[in-house]
C-alpha positions as CSV (number, residue, x, y, z in Angstrom):
1,M,93.3,120.7,124.4
2,T,89.0,121.8,123.8
3,A,87.4,123.1,120.6
4,G,86.4,126.1,123.0
5,E,90.0,126.4,123.6
6,S,90.6,126.2,120.6
7,W,88.7,128.4,119.2
8,R,89.8,130.6,121.9
9,G,93.1,130.6,120.6
10,V,92.5,131.1,117.3
11,F,91.0,134.7,118.0
12,E,93.6,135.7,120.3
13,N,96.1,134.8,117.7
14,W,94.6,136.6,115.2
15,P,97.0,138.5,113.1
16,E,97.5,141.8,112.0
17,S,98.0,140.3,108.0
18,I,93.7,138.9,108.3
19,P,91.2,141.4,108.0
20,R,89.6,140.4,111.4
21,R,86.1,139.9,109.5
22,G,83.9,136.7,108.6
23,V,82.1,134.7,109.4
24,V,80.8,132.7,113.1
25,I,78.5,129.2,113.0
26,T,77.6,128.2,116.1
27,Q,76.1,125.1,117.9
28,F,73.1,126.4,117.1
29,Q,73.1,126.4,113.4
30,E,73.3,129.9,113.5
31,N,75.5,132.6,110.8
32,I,76.7,135.7,112.7
33,A,78.7,138.4,110.1
34,F,81.5,140.5,112.2
35,S,83.6,143.1,110.7
36,G,85.4,142.7,114.0
37,F,85.6,141.3,117.7
38,L,87.1,141.9,121.1
39,I,87.9,138.7,123.1
40,S,87.7,137.9,127.1
41,G,88.7,134.7,129.2
42,G,85.2,132.3,127.9
43,I,83.4,135.2,125.2
44,V,84.1,136.5,122.8
45,L,82.0,139.9,121.5
46,L,81.3,140.7,118.0
47,E,80.0,143.2,116.1
48,R,78.1,143.7,112.9
49,D,78.6,146.5,110.2
50,K,74.8,145.9,109.3
51,P,72.2,144.8,112.6
52,D,70.2,141.4,112.6
53,T,66.6,141.5,111.7
54,I,65.9,142.8,115.8
55,G,68.5,145.4,115.8
56,A,71.0,144.1,117.2
57,R,75.2,145.0,116.2
58,K,77.2,143.2,118.8
59,V,76.7,140.0,119.7
60,M,79.0,137.7,122.8
61,V,79.7,134.1,121.7
62,A,80.9,131.4,124.0
63,Y,83.8,129.8,122.2
64,D,82.4,126.7,123.2
65,A,79.1,127.3,120.8
66,I,81.4,128.2,118.1
67,A,81.4,125.3,115.2
68,A,83.1,126.7,112.5
69,I,84.7,129.9,111.6
70,K,84.2,131.1,107.7
71,I,86.7,134.2,106.7
72,T,85.0,136.3,103.5
73,D,88.2,137.5,102.4
74,V,89.8,136.3,99.4
75,I,93.6,135.1,100.8
76,D,96.3,133.0,100.2
77,L,96.2,130.0,101.9
78,A,100.2,130.7,103.3
79,R,98.9,133.4,105.3
80,F,97.7,130.8,107.2
81,Q,100.0,130.0,108.7
82,V,101.1,132.6,110.7
83,M,98.0,130.9,113.0
84,G,99.2,127.8,113.0
85,F,98.0,126.3,109.6
86,Q,100.6,123.7,107.4
87,P,100.5,121.9,104.9
88,P,100.4,118.1,104.8
89,F,103.4,116.2,104.6
């Protein structure tokens, strides 16, 4: 499984119990704060609650271009287990 496929899986299986907001870090070192998203086969459409410096409120990013996702809400680690994360053994 490629990194892009893994990121696609994260967005496709994002549980309702975790707010759909955070920050996507791209391979180009761009930080994109998002307050919602829509998914498609090869890209994710991120919605911003505030425009960026050129006025854009929506950003389309290829899953392969994602380096990391930061979660900005305070959420107990155990709630991420529904996304497939597990404590180490």
